[in-house]
Structure formats: structure tokens, C-alpha cells
C-alpha positions in Angstrom: -56.0 45.1 -58.2 -54.9 45.0 -54.6 -54.9 48.4 -53.0 -52.0 50.0 -51.2 -53.9 49.4 -47.9 -54.2 45.7 -48.6 -50.4 45.4 -49.2 -49.7 47.1 -46.0 -52.1 44.8 -44.1 -50.4 41.7 -45.6 -47.0 43.0 -44.6 -48.2 43.6 -41.1 -49.7 40.1 -41.0 -46.5 38.5 -42.2 -44.4 40.5 -39.8 -46.7 39.5 -37.0 -46.5 35.8 -38.1 -42.7 36.0 -38.1 -42.7 37.4 -34.7 -45.0 34.8 -33.4 -43.0 32.0 -35.1 -39.8 33.4 -33.6 -41.3 33.6 -30.2 -42.5 30.0 -30.6 -39.0 28.9 -31.6 -37.5 30.8 -28.7 -40.0 29.2 -26.4 -39.2 25.8 -27.7 -35.5 26.4 -27.3 -35.9 27.8 -23.8 -38.2 25.0 -23.0 -35.8 22.5 -24.3 -33.0 24.2 -22.4 -34.9 23.7 -19.2 -36.8 20.4 -19.8 -34.1 18.3 -21.5 -31.8 18.4 -18.4 -34.9 17.5 -16.3 -35.7 14.5 -18.5 -32.0 13.4 -18.6 -31.9 13.6 -14.8 -35.0 11.5 -14.5 -33.6 9.0 -17.0 -29.9 8.6 -15.9 -29.6 10.6 -12.7 -28.5 14.1 -11.9 -25.8 15.9 -13.8 -22.5 16.9 -12.2 -22.6 20.3 -10.4 -19.3 21.1 -12.0 -20.9 21.4 -15.5 -21.7 24.9 -16.8 -25.3 25.5 -18.0 -24.3 25.0 -21.6 -22.4 21.8 -20.8 -25.4 20.6 -18.8 -27.7 21.1 -21.8 -25.1 19.5 -24.2 -24.5 16.4 -22.2 -28.1 16.0 -21.1 -29.0 16.0 -24.8 -26.4 13.3 -25.4 -27.9 11.2 -22.6 -31.2 11.3 -24.4 -29.6 10.6 -27.7 -27.6 7.6 -26.5 -30.6 6.3 -24.4 -30.3 2.6 -23.9 -26.6 2.5 -24.6 -26.2 4.1 -21.2 -29.0 2.5 -19.2 -29.2 -1.1 -20.6 -26.6 -3.8 -20.3 -24.7 -5.1 -23.3 -25.5 -8.7 -22.5 -27.9 -9.6 -19.7 -26.7 -13.2 -19.6 -23.0 -12.5 -19.3 -20.9 -13.5 -16.3 -18.1 -11.5 -14.5 -14.7 -11.1 -16.1 -11.6 -9.4 -14.6 -10.9 -5.8 -15.7 -7.9 -3.7 -14.8 -7.6 0.1 -14.8 -3.9 0.9 -14.8 -2.5 3.9 -12.9 -2.8 6.9 -15.2 -5.4 5.5 -17.6 -7.6 8.2 -19.0 -11.4 8.0 -19.1 -11.3 7.6 -22.9 -8.8 4.7 -22.7 -10.9 2.9 -20.1 -14.1 3.3 -22.2 -12.4 1.9 -25.3 -11.1 -1.0 -23.2 -14.6 -1.7 -21.9 -16.1 -1.7 -25.4 -13.3 -3.9 -26.7 -14.0 -6.4 -23.9 -17.7 -6.4 -24.7 -18.7 -4.9 -21.4 -20.4 -1.9 -23.0 -21.8 -1.2 -26.4 -20.5 2.3 -27.0 -17.3 3.9 -25.7 -18.6 7.3 -26.8 -21.8 6.9 -24.8 -19.9 5.8 -21.8 -17.5 8.7 -21.9 -20.5 11.1 -22.3 -22.1 9.6 -19.2 -18.9 9.9 -17.2 -18.6 13.6 -18.1 -22.3 14.2 -17.5 -22.2 12.5 -14.1 -18.8 13.9 -13.1 -17.4 10.4 -12.7 -14.7 10.9 -15.3 -12.5 12.4 -12.6 -13.2 9.7 -10.1 -12.1 6.5 -11.9 -9.9 4.4 -9.7 -6.9 2.3 -10.7 -7.1 -1.3 -9.6 -8.5 -4.8 -10.4 -12.2 -5.2 -10.8 -14.8 -7.9 -11.6 -17.2 -6.5 -14.2 -20.0 -8.0 -16.3 -21.7 -7.1 -19.5 -24.9 -7.9 -17.6 -24.3 -4.6 -15.7 -25.7 -1.4 -17.1 -23.0 1.1 -18.1 -24.2 3.3 -15.3 -23.5 0.5 -12.8 -20.1 -0.1 -14.4 -19.2 3.6 -14.1 -20.2 3.5 -10.4 -18.2 0.4 -9.7 -15.1 1.9 -11.3 -15.2 4.7 -8.7 -14.3 2.2 -5.9 -11.2 0.0 -6.3 -11.6 -1.5 -2.9 -10.9 -5.2 -3.4 -11.8 -8.0 -1.0 -8.1 -8.7 -0.5 -5.3 -6.3 0.2 -1.5 -6.5 -0.2 0.5 -6.0 3.0 4.3 -5.9 3.1 6.6 -6.3 6.1 10.1 -5.1 5.3 13.1 -7.0 6.8 14.4 -5.0 9.8 11.1 -3.4 10.7 10.3 -3.5 14.4 6.9 -4.2 15.7 5.9 -0.5 15.9 6.9 0.1 12.3 4.6 -2.7 11.2 1.8 -1.2 13.3 2.4 2.2 11.6 1.6 0.6 8.2 -1.9 -0.4 9.3 -3.8 2.8 8.6 -2.9 2.8 4.9 -3.1 -1.0 4.5 -6.8 -1.3 3.9 -7.2 -3.6 6.9 -9.7 -2.7 9.6 -7.0 -2.8 12.3 -5.6 0.1 14.2 -1.9 0.4 15.2 -2.9 0.2 18.8 -4.8 -3.0 18.2 -1.9 -4.6 16.3 0.6 -3.7 19.0 -1.5 -5.1 21.8 -2.1 -8.3 19.9 1.6 -8.7 19.0 2.8 -8.0 22.5 0.6 -10.7 23.9 0.4 -13.3 21.1 -1.9 -16.3 21.5 0.2 -18.6 19.4 2.8 -20.6 21.4 5.5 -22.8 19.8 7.8 -25.1 21.6 10.7 -22.8 20.8 8.8 -19.6 21.7 9.1 -18.5 25.3 5.9 -17.6 27.2 5.2 -14.0 28.2 7.2 -12.4 25.4 6.1 -10.3 22.4 6.0 -11.5 18.8 8.9 -9.2 18.0 11.4 -11.1 15.8 8.7 -13.6 14.7 6.6 -11.3 12.5 8.1 -12.7 9.3 9.0 -10.2 6.6 7.5 -10.6 3.2 4.5 -9.8 1.0 1.1 -11.0 2.2 -2.2 -11.2 0.3 -4.8 -10.8 3.1 -8.5 -10.9 3.3 -9.7 -7.4 4.2 -11.8 -8.8 7.0 -8.9 -10.6 8.8 -8.9 -10.1 12.5 -5.9 -8.8 14.4 -5.1 -12.0 16.3 -5.4 -14.0 13.1 -3.0 -11.5 11.4 -0.4 -11.9 14.1 -0.8 -15.7 14.0 -0.3 -15.7 10.2 3.0 -13.7 10.5 4.2 -16.0 13.2 3.2 -19.1 11.4 5.4 -18.0 8.4 8.3 -17.5 10.8 7.8 -20.9 12.2 7.9 -22.4 8.7 11.1 -20.6 8.0 12.7 -22.0 11.1 13.2 -25.4 9.6 14.6 -28.4 11.4 17.9 -28.0 9.5 18.1 -24.3 10.5 17.4 -25.2 14.1 20.2 -27.8 14.0 22.5 -25.0 12.8 21.5 -22.9 15.8 22.3 -25.7 18.1 25.8 -26.0 16.6 26.4 -22.4 17.6 25.0 -23.2 21.1 22.0 -21.0 20.6 18.3 -21.6 21.3 15.9 -20.6 18.6 14.9 -17.5 20.5 18.5 -16.5 21.0 19.3 -17.2 17.3 16.3 -15.0 16.2 17.6 -12.3 18.6 21.0 -12.5 17.0 19.6 -12.5 13.5 17.6 -9.4 14.3 20.9 -7.6 15.2 22.6 -8.9 12.0 19.6 -7.6 10.0 20.1 -4.1 11.2 23.9 -4.2 10.9 24.2 -5.6 7.4 23.1 -3.3 4.6 24.4 -5.8 2.0 22.8 -9.2 2.6 25.9 -11.0 1.3 27.8 -9.7 4.4 25.4 -11.2 6.9 27.3 -14.6 7.3 30.5 -12.7 8.0 28.9 -10.3 10.5 27.3 -13.3 12.1 30.7 -14.8 12.6 32.0 -11.7 14.4 29.1 -11.7 16.9 29.4 -15.5 17.5 33.2 -15.1 18.0 32.5 -12.3 20.5 29.9 -14.4 22.4 32.2 -17.3 22.5 35.0 -15.1 23.9 32.7 -13.6 26.5 33.0 -10.1 25.0 30.2 -7.5 24.8 28.5 -7.3 21.4 28.7 -3.5 21.4 26.3 -3.1 18.5 24.5 0.2 17.8 21.2 -1.3 16.7 20.5 -2.6 20.2 21.0 0.9 21.6 18.8 2.4 18.8 16.1 -0.1 19.9 16.5 0.9 23.5 16.1 4.6 22.7 12.9 4.1 20.9 11.3 6.6 18.6 13.2 9.9 18.1 10.7 12.7 17.8 13.2 15.2 16.2 14.4 12.8 13.5 11.0 11.0 13.2 12.7 7.6 13.2 13.0 4.5 15.4 16.6 4.1 14.4 18.6 7.1 15.4 21.8 7.8 13.5 24.4 8.8 14.6 24.4 7.8 18.2 26.0 10.1 20.8 28.1 9.1 23.8 25.1 9.7 26.0 23.1 7.4 23.8 25.6 4.6 24.3 25.3 5.0 28.0 21.5 4.6 28.1 20.3 2.4 30.9 18.6 -0.5 29.2 19.0 -4.3 29.2 19.1 -3.9 25.4 22.2 -1.8 25.5 24.9 -4.2 24.5 27.7 -1.7 25.3 26.6 -1.8 28.9 25.6 -5.5 29.1 27.3 -8.7 28.1 25.7 -11.3 25.9 22.6 -11.0 23.8 19.8 -8.5 24.6 16.6 -9.9 26.2 14.9 -10.4 22.8 14.9 -9.5 19.2 15.1 -5.9 18.2 13.4 -6.3 14.8 12.0 -8.9 12.5 14.8 -10.5 10.5 14.7 -11.9 7.0 15.3 -15.5 6.0 18.8 -14.7 4.9 19.7 -13.2 8.3 18.4 -16.4 10.1 20.4 -18.5 7.7 23.5 -16.5 8.5 23.2 -17.4 12.2 22.6 -21.1 11.3 25.5 -21.1 8.9 27.9 -18.3 9.8 31.1 -17.7 7.9 34.2 -19.3 9.6 36.4 -16.3 10.3 38.8 -15.1 13.0 37.3 -11.6 13.0 36.3 -9.9 16.2 35.5 -6.4 14.9 33.9 -4.7 11.9 33.0 -1.2 11.0 31.5 0.6 8.0 33.9 1.5 5.2 34.6 5.1 4.5 33.7 4.9 0.8 29.9 5.0 1.4 29.6 1.5 -0.3 27.5 0.2 2.7 30.2 -2.5 3.0 32.2 -3.2 6.2 35.9 -3.6 7.0 36.6 -6.6 9.3 39.6 -7.1 11.6 41.0 -9.6 14.2 42.4 -7.1 16.7 41.3 -3.8 18.2 44.3 -2.1 16.8 43.4 -3.1 13.3 39.9 -2.0 14.0 41.1 1.4 14.9 43.1 1.7 11.7 40.0 1.0 9.7 38.4 4.2 11.0 37.7 7.0 8.7 40.2 9.9 8.7 
């Protein structure tokens, strides 16, 4: 029979064995806690610094679990297809969409990699060209940059040259405001209706443009002016001649109408007033020309100061149509097609005056006499 001492020895041996086994398990766990992130970093790249230690271990383990689903392409022979990330799409919805389109094999693996790498917060909205021949890691990296080869650029009707220039820094084009202003003030493109030595103001045609990101500044100005030239059709130019206006004069008048008419439907009627005044030898007396002469207002942070003071109306400038008869020396902004058409085909009216209505409708009241004009003033 076993003695009391032998039982005690066995218990000590078992206790020692349990301690050793526990220490081995702890060592394995600690080793795994250290080595698994190291192996994952070697396999798929470093983990995000924003992860906690427990998250780093968790997602490193997932990287080793998913393995090739993260590092190998879904189809090495596939071509590129368009893929869109909409504004506000979550990382999960993007991953599901990628899997549905066959670009990746596992949405779960892709999401895990995004979180592991910290790219889940860097997904960009936009249009991409992706391929199942790309590894999910490469797709994740590409989705961090929505920079396309083409950019959308918009010129709003009524913008003056400097306002277009101010849109350059956020346009995606490699053109500074200063470069644009210099190129537009000395355009290389000359048309038979375009006087030499003048800026492109008035001929930077409004609209939406899809532009190559690499376009040069002189090419950009030429493109805007070419679109203006296309808008100035032979029929439109014939309409200008009927009103005894050259193309440059007509564009100048259209630029004034553009700034005066908030409602485009009123442009032909406003055109009729200005043409009637020109025919009668009266001053145009239009506020936008004074606003143009004043330039940028630092206090109001605008190129178009409203309201104008009596001192403003007395500014010494050839563009001040309160102080000078006839049209100003050139356009004050870049008019829309409808403003150009209004000059070519003005309404036939007896009106000599107009002023904004008092109901904040953005419409105008028109009158034949100055007395009627005064009566249309707001109380």
C-alpha cells in the first residue's frame, strides 16, 4: 500500500506539473499576444496606431485567419470596371458592394483589414476604376484617393473674372488664381469680333466643364472663350447688328443685364430699357457697373457691394455709368446665353426706367417716365 509520504509526493508532483503547464500556457498566450501582431504586420502591413492593444491582437489574428482573402486577388485575369462610393457610404456598405461586384471574395475580410489598417475612416466618395485582379489591400488603398483624371468645373452666370479665379484652389486643377487672372487678362485667342489688347472678361462662357486635371491655364482660357464664340452664332450677331451694336458692345450690355436681372425671364425687357436709353442718348445709370468699378469690398467680402452709397455712385471710373454716357469700356462679368439672346432679341417696349419691386420677389417695375419711376419706389 502507498504510504502517506508517497501520496504527498504525488500531490506535490501534480501541483508542480499544473504550475508548469499553466506557465507554459501563459507563455504561449503572451507569446501569441506579441508574435501574432508581428506576423500580421509582416503579412499585410502595420496595424493602425489608433487600435488598442487588445484590438491590435484581435484584428491581427483576423488577418492571419483570413489570409489570402486579404492578400490575393479575386480574379487575376479580370479587367477594370467602374465603382462608385457615394457620399456617406459606410465601410460595411462599400465592402458588401465590392463583394457583390466580384471585386473581392469576402466583405468580412475586407472590413477587418480596413479596421486593422485604419483605412475604414479614410474611404473617399467618388468614381473609381477597380479590378478583381487587384488584391483587396490594393483596392483599400485606392479607395483612399478619389482623385480622378478629370475634374468638374463650373462658371456661374454673372461671375467676373476674379470670381472664376477664386474657384481655382478647390477645383482640382493645377492652376493658381494668379495664373488664371494673368492668362485671362492677356488671352492668346483672337476672334474677328474680339478687340486686341482687352481681357477675356465677358467671354469666359458660363457652364459646367469636364476638364482634364492636367490642362494648362492658356488652354483653359481658350476653352472658355471658344464656348463663348460658339454661343455667338451668326443669327445672334445679326440681332446685335439690328440694335446697332458690335459683338463686343453687345456682350458688354449682356453682362450688365446679367447682373441686373435676377429672374432670367425679365432679361429681354431689361434689355429693351437699356437699348431705349442708348438710342435716346441717356446715361445707363446702372448699379452693377459701379459695383464693378469699386472692386472687392473687404468689409462685406464681396465683389458686388449692396447697397451703394452716394459716394459710391460718384466713383471716378470709366465703368461708372452714372458719370459717363453710353456703355462702359467692356463687360463687367460673364453673361449667360439667355442674357446674350436678350440683347439680340430685346422686348419691344416704351420703357426707359425700371427698379426692384418692394415685395422681395426679385421682379422689377417698369415705367416710361421718370415720374412713374419715382412712384414705383418703396415707401
